[in-house]
C-alpha positions in Angstrom: 110.2 97.3 106.3 109.2 93.8 105.2 106.4 93.4 102.8 103.8 90.7 103.0 102.5 88.4 100.3 99.5 90.5 99.5 101.6 93.7 99.1 104.1 91.8 96.9 101.3 90.5 94.7 99.7 93.9 94.4 103.0 95.6 93.4 103.9 92.8 91.0 100.5 93.1 89.3 100.7 96.9 89.1 104.3 96.7 87.7 103.3 94.2 85.0 100.2 96.3 84.1 102.4 99.4 83.8 104.8 97.5 81.5 101.9 96.9 79.1 101.2 100.6 78.9 98.3 100.7 81.3 97.7 104.1 83.0 98.1 102.8 86.5 97.3 106.2 88.1 94.0 106.3 86.2 93.1 102.8 87.1 94.0 103.4 90.7 91.6 106.4 90.8 88.8 104.2 89.4 89.6 101.4 91.9 89.6 103.8 94.8 86.2 105.2 93.6 84.9 101.6 93.3 86.1 100.8 96.8 84.4 103.8 98.3 81.4 103.5 96.1 80.6 99.9 97.2 81.3 98.5 93.7 80.8 94.7 93.3 84.3 94.0 94.4 84.1 96.1 97.6 82.8 94.0 100.5 84.8 95.4 103.4 83.8 97.8 106.2 84.3 101.5 106.0 87.4 101.3 108.3 88.9 98.6 106.1 88.2 100.7 102.9 90.6 103.4 104.2 93.3 100.8 104.7 92.7 99.3 101.2 93.0 102.7 99.6 96.2 103.5 101.6 97.7 100.2 100.4 96.7 100.8 96.8 98.3 104.3 96.9 101.4 103.0 98.5 101.8 100.2 95.9 101.3 102.6 93.0 103.8 105.0 94.5 106.4 102.2 95.0 106.1 101.1 91.4 106.2 104.6 90.1 109.6 105.0 91.9 111.0 102.1 89.8 110.6 104.0 86.5 109.3 100.9 84.7 
């Protein structure tokens, strides 16, 4: 499956954050809560929020497989 530019950017960002020692799983949990909780960076509809969370979970999963 081909990845788009946004997916590539998200995975690259997560990979580099993980390399610095950041707990990407913990940050992902906080980001998902922020998306669902209408934090300042969450401006999308409820339907789109589900898609955003799915994309975040997939990106974290892909980077975790790389054993960075």
